[in-house]
C-alpha positions in Angstrom: 71.4 3.5 -2.9 68.2 3.5 -0.9 65.1 2.0 -2.4 61.7 3.3 -1.2 58.7 1.1 -1.6 55.3 2.8 -2.0 52.7 1.4 0.5 50.2 -1.0 -0.9 46.8 0.5 -1.6 44.3 -0.3 1.1 40.7 -1.3 0.6 37.9 1.0 1.7 37.1 -1.3 4.7 40.7 -1.2 5.7 40.9 2.5 5.4 37.7 2.9 7.5 39.1 0.6 10.2 42.4 2.5 10.1 40.7 5.8 10.6 38.6 4.4 13.5 41.8 3.0 15.1 43.6 6.3 14.6 40.7 8.2 16.2 40.7 6.0 19.2 44.5 6.2 19.6 44.4 9.9 19.4 41.8 10.1 22.2 39.3 12.0 19.9 35.8 11.6 21.3 33.0 10.8 18.9 30.8 13.9 18.4 27.8 12.0 19.7 29.5 11.9 23.1 30.2 15.6 23.3 28.1 18.6 24.3 27.7 19.6 20.7 26.3 16.2 20.0 23.5 17.0 22.5 22.7 20.2 20.5 22.5 18.0 17.3 20.1 15.7 19.2 17.8 18.5 20.1 17.8 19.8 16.6 17.0 16.4 15.2 14.1 15.9 17.7 12.6 19.2 16.4 13.0 18.3 12.8 11.6 14.8 13.2 8.6 16.4 15.0 8.0 18.5 12.0 7.9 15.3 9.9 5.6 13.4 12.3 3.0 16.2 12.4 2.4 15.6 8.7 0.5 12.4 9.5 -2.1 14.3 11.5 -4.7 15.0 8.8 -4.7 11.5 7.3 -4.9 9.9 10.8 -7.7 12.2 12.0 -6.3 12.3 15.5 -3.0 12.2 17.4 -3.3 8.5 18.0 -0.3 7.8 15.7 2.1 9.7 17.9 3.1 6.7 19.9 4.2 4.8 16.8 5.8 7.7 15.1 7.6 9.0 18.3 8.7 5.5 19.1 10.2 5.0 15.7 12.0 8.3 16.0 13.4 7.4 19.4 14.6 4.0 18.2 16.1 5.5 15.1 18.0 8.3 17.0 19.1 5.7 19.6 20.6 3.5 16.9 22.3 6.4 15.2 23.7 7.7 18.5 25.1 4.3 19.6 26.5 3.6 16.0 28.3 7.0 16.1 29.6 6.5 19.6 30.8 2.9 18.9 31.7 3.6 15.2 29.6 0.8 13.9 29.8 -0.2 10.2 26.9 0.3 7.8 26.1 -3.4 7.8 25.9 -3.3 11.6 23.6 -0.3 11.6 21.3 -2.0 9.0 21.1 -5.1 11.2 20.2 -2.9 14.2 17.4 -1.2 12.2 15.9 -4.6 11.2 16.2 -5.8 14.8 14.5 -2.6 16.2 11.7 -2.9 13.6 11.0 -6.5 14.6 11.2 -5.9 18.4 9.8 -2.4 18.6 7.1 -2.6 15.9 4.8 -4.8 17.9 4.5 -2.8 21.1 4.6 0.6 19.3 2.5 -0.1 16.1 0.8 -3.5 16.4 0.0 -3.6 20.1 -3.3 -5.3 19.4 -1.4 -8.4 18.4 0.9 -8.5 21.5 0.4 -9.9 24.9 -0.2 -7.1 27.4 0.8 -4.7 24.7 4.4 -5.6 25.0 5.2 -9.3 24.3 5.1 -10.1 20.6 3.2 -13.1 19.3 3.3 -15.1 16.1 0.5 -12.8 14.8 2.8 -9.8 15.5 5.7 -11.4 13.5 3.3 -12.1 10.6 2.0 -8.5 10.7 5.5 -7.0 10.7 6.7 -9.2 7.8 3.6 -8.5 5.8 3.4 -4.9 6.8 6.9 -4.1 5.5 5.6 -4.9 2.0 1.8 -4.4 2.1 1.1 -1.7 4.7 2.1 1.1 2.2 -0.7 0.1 -0.2 -3.2 -0.3 2.6 -2.3 3.1 3.9 -3.1 4.9 0.7 -6.1 2.8 -0.3 -8.0 3.3 3.0 -10.4 6.1 3.4 -9.2 8.6 6.0 -9.3 9.1 8.9 -7.1 6.1 9.5 -7.6 6.1 13.3 -10.1 3.3 12.8 -7.3 1.0 11.5 -4.6 1.1 14.3 -2.5 -1.5 12.5 -1.7 1.1 9.8 0.4 2.9 12.4 3.2 0.7 11.2 3.7 3.2 8.3 4.4 6.3 10.5 6.6 4.0 12.7 8.7 2.8 9.8 9.0 6.2 8.2 10.2 7.9 11.3 12.5 5.0 12.2 14.3 5.2 8.8 14.4 9.0 8.7 15.8 9.2 12.2 18.5 6.6 11.6 19.8 8.3 8.4 19.5 11.9 9.7 21.2 11.0 13.0 24.0 9.1 11.3 24.8 11.9 9.0 24.5 14.6 11.7 26.9 12.8 14.1 29.3 11.2 11.7 29.5 13.2 8.4 31.8 16.1 7.7 29.1 18.1 6.1 26.2 17.9 8.6 23.8 19.9 6.4 23.2 16.7 4.4 21.2 15.5 7.4 18.4 17.8 6.2 17.9 15.6 3.1 16.4 12.6 4.8 14.2 15.0 6.8 12.9 16.6 3.6 12.4 13.1 2.1 10.3 12.2 5.2 8.3 15.4 4.9 7.6 14.6 1.2 6.6 11.0 2.2 3.9 12.4 4.7 2.5 14.5 1.8 2.4 11.6 -0.7 0.9 9.2 1.9 -1.5 11.8 3.3 -4.6 13.6 2.0 -5.1 16.9 0.1 -5.8 18.5 3.5 -2.6 20.0 4.9 -1.5 19.7 8.5 0.3 23.0 9.6 2.2 23.9 6.5 3.1 27.4 7.6 4.4 26.3 11.0 6.2 23.3 9.6 7.9 25.3 6.9 9.0 28.1 9.2 10.3 25.7 11.9 12.1 23.5 9.3 13.7 26.5 7.6 14.7 28.3 10.7 16.1 25.4 12.7 17.6 23.7 9.8 19.4 26.7 8.4 20.6 28.0 11.7 21.9 24.6 12.7 23.6 24.1 9.3 25.3 27.5 9.6 26.5 26.7 13.2 28.0 23.4 12.0 29.8 25.1 9.1 31.2 27.7 11.5 32.3 24.9 13.8 34.0 23.1 11.0 36.0 26.2 10.1 37.1 27.3 13.5 37.1 24.0 15.4 40.7 23.1 14.5 42.3 26.4 15.5 43.7 26.8 19.0 42.8 29.9 20.8 45.8 31.7 22.3 44.0 34.1 24.7 40.8 34.8 26.6 40.4 37.9 24.4 40.3 35.8 21.2 37.8 33.4 22.9 35.5 36.4 23.8 35.8 37.7 20.3 34.7 34.4 18.8 31.7 34.3 21.2 30.7 37.8 20.2 31.0 36.9 16.5 28.9 33.8 17.0 26.2 35.9 18.8 26.1 38.5 16.1 25.8 35.8 13.4 23.0 34.1 15.2 21.1 37.4 15.7 21.7 38.4 12.1 20.6 35.0 10.8 17.4 35.0 12.9 16.6 38.5 11.6 17.1 37.5 8.0 15.0 34.3 8.5 12.2 36.2 10.3 12.1 38.7 7.4 12.1 36.0 4.8 9.3 34.1 6.6 7.2 37.2 6.9 7.6 38.0 3.1 6.9 34.3 2.2 3.7 34.3 4.3 2.5 37.5 2.7 3.5 36.8 -0.9 2.9 33.0 -1.2 -1.0 33.2 -1.5 -0.5 35.6 -4.4 2.3 34.1 -6.4 1.7 30.4 -5.9 -1.0 28.6 -8.0 -4.2 27.6 -6.1 -4.0 23.9 -6.9 -4.2 20.9 -4.7 -1.1 18.9 -3.8 -0.4 15.5 -5.2 -1.1 12.6 -3.0 -0.9 8.9 -3.8 -4.4 7.9 -2.6 -5.9 10.1 -5.3 -4.3 8.0 -8.1 -3.7 4.6 -6.6 -5.4 1.6 -8.0 -8.3 0.5 -5.7 -7.9 -3.0 -4.2 -11.3 -4.6 -4.9 -11.8 -6.1 -8.4 -15.4 -5.0 -9.2 -15.6 -7.7 -12.0 -15.9 -10.2 -9.2 -19.2 -8.6 -8.0 -22.1 -8.7 -10.5 -24.2 -5.5 -10.8 -27.3 -5.7 -8.5 -29.4 -4.5 -11.4 -29.4 -8.0 -12.9 -31.3 -9.2 -9.9 -34.0 -6.5 -10.1 -36.7 -8.8 -11.6 -36.0 -11.3 -8.8 -36.9 -8.7 -6.2 -39.8 -7.3 -8.1 -41.3 -10.7 -9.0 -40.2 -13.5 -6.7 -39.6 -11.5 -3.5 -42.4 -9.0 -4.0 -43.9 -9.6 -0.5 -40.7 -10.8 1.3 -38.7 -8.7 3.7 -35.5 -7.4 2.2 -34.2 -4.7 4.6 -35.3 -3.1 7.8 -34.1 0.5 8.1 -34.4 2.7 11.2 -33.7 6.4 11.3 -35.0 7.1 7.8 -36.5 10.5 7.2 -39.3 11.5 4.8 -38.2 11.6 1.2 -34.9 9.9 1.9 -33.9 6.9 -0.3 -31.7 4.0 0.6 -29.1 3.3 -2.1 -27.9 -0.2 -2.8 -25.4 0.7 -5.5 -24.7 3.5 -8.0 -24.2 2.2 -11.5 -22.3 4.5 -13.9 -20.8 2.3 -16.5 -22.7 0.7 -19.4 -21.0 -1.8 -21.8 -24.0 -3.0 -24.0 -24.7 -5.9 -21.6 -25.1 -4.5 -18.1 -25.1 -1.2 -16.2 -22.5 -1.7 -13.5 -20.5 0.1 -10.8 -17.0 1.0 -11.9 -13.8 2.3 -10.4 -11.3 2.4 -13.2 -12.9 4.9 -15.5 -12.9 8.7 -15.8 -15.3 10.2 -13.3 -16.1 6.9 -11.6 -14.1 7.5 -8.4 -12.2 4.8 -6.4 -13.2 2.3 -3.8 -11.0 2.7 -0.7 -11.2 1.0 2.7 -13.6 2.6 5.1 -14.2 2.3 8.8 -16.0 3.8 11.7 -15.1 7.3 10.5 -15.0 8.5 6.9 -13.7 11.9 6.0 -16.3 13.9 4.1 -16.9 17.6 3.2 -20.6 17.0 2.3 -23.0 19.7 3.5 -26.5 18.8 4.8 -28.2 17.1 7.6 -26.3 14.4 9.6 -28.2 11.3 10.7 -27.6 7.7 11.6 -29.4 4.8 10.0 -29.6 1.3 11.5 -30.0 -1.4 8.9 -30.9 -5.0 9.4 -30.4 -7.5 6.6 -33.5 -9.6 6.3 -33.9 -13.0 4.5 -34.6 -11.4 1.1 -31.2 -9.7 0.8 -27.6 -10.8 0.5 -24.5 -9.8 -1.4 -21.5 -7.5 -1.5 -23.4 -4.2 -1.9 -24.0 -2.4 1.5 -27.2 -0.2 1.5 -26.6 3.3 2.6 -27.8 6.9 1.9 -26.5 10.3 1.1 -22.8 10.8 1.8 -21.3 8.2 4.2 -19.3 9.5 7.2 -18.9 6.2 9.1 -20.1 2.6 9.3 -20.1 0.2 12.2 -21.1 -3.4 12.0 -22.9 -5.2 14.8 -23.1 -8.9 15.8 -20.6 -11.8 15.7 -19.4 -11.1 12.2 -18.6 -7.4 12.9 -14.8 -7.8 12.7 -14.9 -9.8 9.5 -17.3 -7.4 7.8 -15.3 -4.3 9.0 -12.1 -5.6 7.3 -13.9 -6.0 3.9 -15.5 -2.6 3.7 -14.7 -0.2 0.8 -16.4 3.1 0.0 -16.5 5.2 -3.2 -17.1 8.8 -2.2 -17.8 9.8 -5.8 -20.8 7.5 -6.2 -21.7 7.0 -2.5 -21.5 3.2 -2.9 -20.3 0.9 -0.1 -18.9 -2.5 -1.1 -18.1 -5.3 1.3 -15.9 -8.1 0.0 -17.0 -10.4 2.9 -20.7 -10.0 1.6 -23.7 -9.3 3.7 -25.9 -12.2 4.8 -29.4 -12.4 6.4 -29.1 -11.5 10.0 -26.3 -9.0 9.6 -26.9 -5.5 10.9 -24.9 -2.2 11.0 -25.2 1.5 11.6 -24.2 4.0 9.0 -23.6 7.7 9.6 -24.8 9.8 6.6 -25.2 13.4 5.5 -28.3 14.0 3.3 -29.8 17.0 1.6 -33.5 18.0 1.3 -35.3 16.0 -1.4 -35.4 17.8 -4.8 -37.4 16.9 -7.9 -36.8 17.8 -11.5 -39.8 20.1 -11.5 -38.3 22.2 -8.7 -35.1 23.0 -10.7 -36.4 25.6 -13.1 -33.5 27.9 -14.0 -30.9 25.7 -12.4 -28.3 24.5 -15.0 -27.1 20.9 -15.2 -23.6 20.5 -13.9 -21.2 19.0 -16.3 -19.3 16.4 -14.4 -17.2 13.5 -15.7 -19.0 10.1 -16.0 -17.8 7.0 -17.8 -18.8 7.0 -21.5 -21.2 4.2 -22.3 -20.4 1.6 -25.0 -22.5 -0.8 -27.1 -25.4 1.5 -27.1 -28.0 0.8 -29.8 -28.6 3.5 -32.5 -32.3 3.6 -31.5 -31.4 5.3 -28.3 -30.1 8.5 -29.9 -32.8 8.5 -32.6 -35.6 8.1 -30.0 -34.0 10.8 -27.8 -34.0 13.3 -30.7 -37.6 12.3 -31.4 -38.8 12.7 -27.8 -37.2 16.1 -27.1 -38.8 17.7 -30.2 -36.1 20.3 -30.7 -35.7 21.4 -27.1 -32.2 22.7 -26.4 -32.3 23.4 -22.6 -30.9 20.3 -20.8 -33.6 20.5 -18.1 -36.3 20.8 -20.7 -34.8 17.8 -22.6 -34.9 15.7 -19.4 -38.5 16.6 -18.8 -39.6 15.7 -22.3 -37.7 12.4 -22.2 -39.4 11.6 -18.9 -42.9 12.5 -20.1 -42.4 10.5 -23.3 -41.4 7.3 -21.5 -43.9 7.6 -18.6 -46.9 8.4 -20.9 -46.1 5.9 -23.7 -44.8 3.1 -21.5 -46.5 0.3 -19.7 -45.1 -1.0 -16.4 -44.7 -4.8 -16.1 -42.4 -7.0 -14.1 -43.8 -10.1 -15.7 -46.3 -10.9 -12.9 -49.3 -13.1 -13.7 -51.6 -10.1 -13.6 -49.4 -8.0 -15.9 -48.4 -8.1 -19.5 -45.5 -10.3 -20.5 -42.1 -8.6 -20.0 -38.6 -9.9 -20.4 -36.0 -9.0 -17.7 -32.6 -7.6 -18.6 -31.2 -4.3 -19.8 -28.7 -5.3 -22.6 -28.5 -3.4 -25.8 -30.9 -5.8 -27.5 -33.5 -5.5 -24.7 -33.3 -1.7 -24.7 -33.5 -1.6 -28.5 -36.6 -3.9 -28.4 -38.2 -1.7 -25.8 -37.7 1.5 -27.8 -38.7 -0.1 -31.1 -42.0 -1.4 -29.8 -45.3 0.4 -30.4 -46.0 -0.4 -26.7 -43.0 0.0 -24.5 -43.3 -2.7 -21.8 -40.9 -3.0 -18.9 -40.2 -2.1 -15.3 -37.7 0.2 -13.5 -34.8 -1.8 -14.9 -35.5 -1.2 -18.5 -37.0 2.4 -18.3 -34.2 3.7 -16.0 -31.5 2.4 -18.3 -33.2 3.7 -21.4 -33.6 7.1 -19.8 -30.0 7.3 -18.7 -28.7 6.2 -22.1 -30.8 8.8 -23.9 -29.7 11.5 -21.5 -26.1 10.5 -22.2 -26.7 10.7 -26.0 -27.7 14.3 -25.5 -24.5 15.1 -23.6 -26.2 15.2 -20.1 -24.3 13.4 -17.3 -26.5 10.6 -15.9 -26.2 7.4 -13.9 -28.6 4.6 -12.7 -29.1 3.9 -9.0 -30.7 0.8 -7.5 -32.1 1.0 -4.0 -35.3 1.0 -1.9 -37.7 3.6 -0.7 -41.3 3.5 0.8 -44.4 4.0 -1.2 -46.2 7.3 -0.7 -48.4 7.0 2.4 -47.4 3.5 3.2 -44.8 4.4 5.9 -44.8 6.8 8.8 -41.6 8.7 9.7 -40.1 7.8 13.0 -40.9 4.1 12.6 -38.7 1.4 11.1 -39.1 1.0 7.3 -39.5 -2.6 6.4 -38.6 -2.9 2.7 -40.0 -5.7 0.7 -39.1 -6.8 -2.9 -41.9 -4.4 -4.1 -40.0 -1.5 -2.6 -36.8 -2.2 -4.6 -36.5 0.4 -7.4 -34.1 1.7 -10.0 -34.0 5.4 -10.8 -31.7 7.9 -12.7 -29.6 10.6 -11.2 -28.5 13.8 -12.9 -26.2 16.5 -11.3 -27.5 20.1 -11.0 -25.3 23.0 -9.9 -25.6 23.6 -6.2 -28.0 20.7 -5.8 -25.9 17.6 -6.3 -27.2 14.5 -7.9 -31.0 14.7 -8.3 -33.1 11.5 -8.5 -35.5 11.1 -11.4 -38.1 8.3 -11.4 -39.1 6.9 -14.8 -41.9 4.6 -13.9 -45.0 4.4 -16.2 -48.3 3.2 -14.9 -49.3 -0.4 -15.5 -52.8 0.7 -16.5 -51.6 3.2 -19.1 -53.8 3.3 -22.2 -50.9 3.5 -24.6 -51.3 5.3 -27.9 -49.0 4.2 -30.7 -46.2 6.7 -31.2 -46.3 8.6 -34.5 -43.4 7.5 -36.8 -42.3 10.3 -39.0 -39.2 8.4 -39.8 -38.4 4.8 -39.4 -35.7 4.3 -36.9 -33.0 1.9 -38.3 -32.4 -1.2 -36.3 -28.8 -2.1 -36.6 -27.2 -5.3 -35.3 -26.9 -5.2 -31.6 -25.6 -7.4 -28.8 -27.8 -10.3 -27.9 -29.5 -10.2 -24.5 -27.6 -12.6 -22.2 -29.5 -15.3 -20.3 -30.9 -13.9 -17.1 -28.9 -14.8 -14.1 -29.9 -17.8 -12.1 -32.1 -16.6 -9.2 -31.6 -18.1 -5.8 -34.3 -20.5 -4.8 -36.3 -20.1 -1.7 -34.6 -22.9 0.1 -31.3 -21.0 -0.1 -33.0 -17.8 1.1 -34.0 -19.5 4.3 -30.7 -21.2 4.9 -28.9 -20.4 8.0 -25.8 -18.2 7.9 -23.4 -21.0 8.7 -24.8 -23.1 5.9 -24.5 -20.2 3.5 -20.9 -19.4 4.4 -20.0 -23.1 4.0 -21.7 -23.1 0.6 -20.0 -19.9 -0.5 -16.6 -21.2 0.6 -17.0 -24.5 -1.3 -18.8 -23.5 -4.5 -19.2 -19.8 -5.0 -16.0 -18.3 -6.1 -13.5 -21.1 -6.2 -9.9 -20.7 -5.2 -8.7 -17.1 -5.1 -5.4 -17.2 -6.9 -4.9 -13.5 -6.7 -5.2 -13.5 -2.9 -3.0 -16.6 -2.6 -0.4 -14.9 -4.8 -0.5 -11.7 -2.6 -0.1 -13.7 0.6 2.7 -15.8 -0.9 4.6 -12.7 -2.1 4.1 -11.0 1.3 5.8 -13.9 3.0 8.3 -15.0 0.4 9.7 -11.6 -0.5 10.7 -10.6 3.1 12.1 -14.1 3.8 13.9 -14.0 0.5 15.5 -10.6 1.3 16.6 -11.9 4.7 18.0 -15.1 3.2 19.7 -13.4 0.2 23.1 -12.6 2.0 23.3 -16.3 3.1 22.5 -17.6 -0.3 25.1 -15.3 -1.9 27.7 -16.5 0.7 27.0 -20.2 -0.2 27.2 -19.4 -3.9 30.6 -17.6 -3.5 32.1 -20.6 -1.6 30.7 -23.1 -4.1 32.1 -21.1 -7.0 35.5 -20.9 -5.2 35.6 -24.6 -4.7 34.7 -25.3 -8.3 37.4 -23.1 -9.7 40.0 -24.6 -7.5 39.1 -28.1 -8.5 38.4 -27.7 -12.2 40.4 -24.8 -13.6 44.1 -24.0 -14.0 47.4 -26.0 -14.1 47.1 -29.5 -12.6 49.5 -28.5 -9.9 47.4 -25.5 -9.1 44.4 -27.7 -8.8 46.1 -29.9 -6.2 47.3 -26.8 -4.4 43.8 -25.6 -4.5 42.6 -28.8 -2.8 45.0 -28.1 0.1 43.7 -24.6 0.4 40.1 -26.0 0.6 41.2 -28.0 3.6 42.7 -24.9 5.2 39.6 -22.8 4.5 37.4 -25.4 6.1 39.5 -25.3 9.2 39.4 -21.5 9.3 35.6 -21.5 9.0 35.4 -24.0 11.8 37.2 -21.5 14.0 40.8 -22.5 13.8 43.6 -20.0 13.4 46.0 -21.0 10.6 49.4 -19.2 10.6 49.8 -17.5 7.3 53.6 -18.0 7.1 53.6 -21.7 8.1 54.5 -24.5 5.6 52.0 -27.1 4.6 53.6 -29.7 6.9 53.6 -27.3 9.8 50.0 -26.5 9.3 49.2 -30.2 8.9 50.7 -30.9 12.3 48.5 -28.3 13.9 45.4 -29.6 12.2 46.3 -33.2 13.2 46.1 -32.2 16.9 42.5 -30.9 16.4 41.4 -33.6 13.9 43.5 -36.8 14.6 41.3 -38.9 12.3 41.9 -36.7 9.3 44.8 -37.5 7.0 46.0 -33.9 6.8 49.7 -34.8 6.9 49.3 -37.1 3.8 47.5 -34.4 1.9 50.1 -31.8 2.8 53.0 -34.1 1.7 51.2 -35.0 -1.6 50.7 -31.3 -2.3 54.4 -30.6 -1.6 55.6 -33.4 -3.9 53.3 -32.2 -6.7 54.1 -28.5 -6.4 57.9 -28.9 -6.0 58.3 -32.0 -8.2 59.6 -31.9 -11.7 56.6 -33.7 -13.4 53.0 -32.6 -13.9 50.3 -34.7 -12.3 47.9 -36.7 -14.4 44.1 -36.0 -14.4 43.5 -39.2 -12.4 45.9 -38.1 -9.8 44.2 -34.7 -9.4 40.8 -36.5 -9.1 42.1 -38.9 -6.5 43.6 -36.0 -4.5 40.3 -34.1 -4.5 38.6 -37.3 -3.3 40.9 -37.3 -0.3 40.2 -33.6 0.2 36.4 -34.2 0.2 36.8 -37.0 2.7 38.9 -34.8 5.0 36.4 -31.9 4.9 33.6 -34.3 5.7 35.5 -35.8 8.7 36.5 -32.3 10.0 32.9 -31.1 9.9 31.4 -34.3 11.4 33.8 -34.1 14.4 32.3 -30.8 15.7 28.8 -30.0 17.1 26.0 -29.3 14.6 25.8 -25.7 15.6 29.4 -25.1 14.9 29.1 -27.1 11.7 26.2 -25.0 10.5 27.9 -21.8 11.5 31.0 -22.8 9.4 28.8 -22.9 6.3 28.0 -19.2 6.6 31.3 -18.1 8.0 33.2 -15.3 6.1 36.6 -15.9 7.8 37.9 -17.9 4.9 36.7 -15.4 2.3 38.5 -12.6 4.2 41.6 -14.7 4.5 41.6 -15.4 0.7 41.1 -11.7 0.0 44.0 -10.7 2.2 46.2 -13.3 0.6 45.2 -12.1 -2.9 46.2 -8.5 -2.1 49.7 -9.5 -1.0 50.5 -11.1 -4.4 51.4 -8.7 -7.2 51.4 -11.4 -9.9 50.4 -15.1 -10.1 52.9 -17.4 -8.7 54.3 -20.5 -10.5 53.7 -23.8 -8.9 57.4 -23.9 -7.9 57.0 -20.7 -5.9 53.9 -21.8 -3.9 54.8 -22.1 -0.2 51.3 -22.8 1.1 
């Protein structure tokens, strides 16, 4: 009787290796090396070009093409070589990492390289950090991104990954149409990472659909007919004619479908903007670290009344310079926000800022004088670009963030006396509340105030006197405050007036028979009363010249007396219109009639006014101030330290993870051999530990040899190691009739440890280190395990 044994099941790796060997043996050339593979390459180049074009709107120019094209070339090159050489997935992944580290510098971070080619330590840091952080920077920077060339790392990495995956599938997969999936993923990535402005959606869609579908159909036809052998020239001609007819028919169908899509899409598709990450991403700067400039208003108005604050060139008549727009009130301060409904977001800004504002374009040159310092960058209108001058230009440029909703520029590096910059702006003709008769107030979202005293709404109702038109309500509120208020910044020639704009200070202002205050109190009170009536309003702090005190065409030198706070209200077609609420300091105030006593509920207490910088600090040099800021101002920035640590540790951890896993596997294997199982198994495991050490050190151990035969081979390589004694001891234990005691097992393993140490110490350190991370013994153990159908008894162990 003949007995047939079924072949043992093979692992996936063994099957893959077998298929590769069979393909080589049969002489079958990889598709990447054939003429059809060149057609695949041409198709992939076109499809990757469609993906790369998607970065054009967010970049603002074609400057990203080198990085994106370079990534695509490297990716296709890796995929082609991998297909031709039949590389494993692990090898391909390693090649991608190597290409990123070697090609990322010249192609995306050339600024950090020597001669644009040779990478430096800064290049390595940029690549490691960029793999983790560049994505966030890409979507939190105001477009166009051409001002930030280091962000080209994102297009480079996207095209590199898409090209590798698409090329690998196209040249190696049975169903080549799956190669379109990474292309579509890349296209979606350009949308999410881009702006609401589209690139060339019609062209991109038509090219992707036409080329992708025709290529997929061609590959399917090849798969169906490629294995059949043609018997005659006639049949070959017939197949060629069939292919031509299919191609022409397919092109006709696609052309008709494209024409219908172009005609119908605007009608059937909803007119809504596309979703992009930069519209919803959390802004990087934490505004809680930067106090509202309004708390320093009294310092400017009183202590720096005659001191230079800013020198502005290029200002036009009626134009105002904005320090900051404040849209969030919490009962303590009116501050700038970026995490509330309608407040906008702060994103990185550079020499060019995308804007759709309509108006007159101009450029302002601003010099920071001794009276001004801080994170808020004075600007005007809608900003379209900002460029810093002087020695600190690079540092200041890196820390610039812009909120297009409020028009506020923030610099995390902080302006200091002596700094200067130019800012490109778009402004509209000055408009006053009196000029807007018949123009409705525009209902836009602004953050809801909190901690507002009840007196605000009560006074607002009293002042408007039953008016229902929002513009009329604003006029009546304005007239009531201006006519019944008395302006005072607490100067020696003025009435006493406390600074601050907390709920307690505003409540006291409105409850007094004589309302005494300055821009800070009256602007906040007016904005809060407008909000109580449902009218959008916000407070702005800035500078503008007094009427008749400055001539257009000359530099405007702003002193502390020129610092003001005003209110802005949006009107349809006019934008945000400024409203000044400044009473005269010589007003003859008449007590307000009180038809009903306004209740005075408990309110938040006014916080202590902020410490004002002394004059000595104001005159300090920039180097002294920077040193003082570094040592005493903000303390240690734990958030930044954590971000830098994560950017370094995470990539290094990912690179080290395979090695750590390998060490853990070997440690676990050794522990199991020594501490678990039958005592004879534990001694046998000690001998296997010696063999595995030799294998990892590069020695070939015959799988069928006995322990004594193997010991003789090892003695030739390691004459000082007692391998023969260990082998004889293992044989006596395994084949003996008695079980070894615990002390005997411990003593044997002591000898094993000594043998392993001696074997490793006898080889060079490079070889010793390599053995720690060698996988040869693990492979050998796996092969040995697959040949055993059931556990052997100690008596049957022949190792």
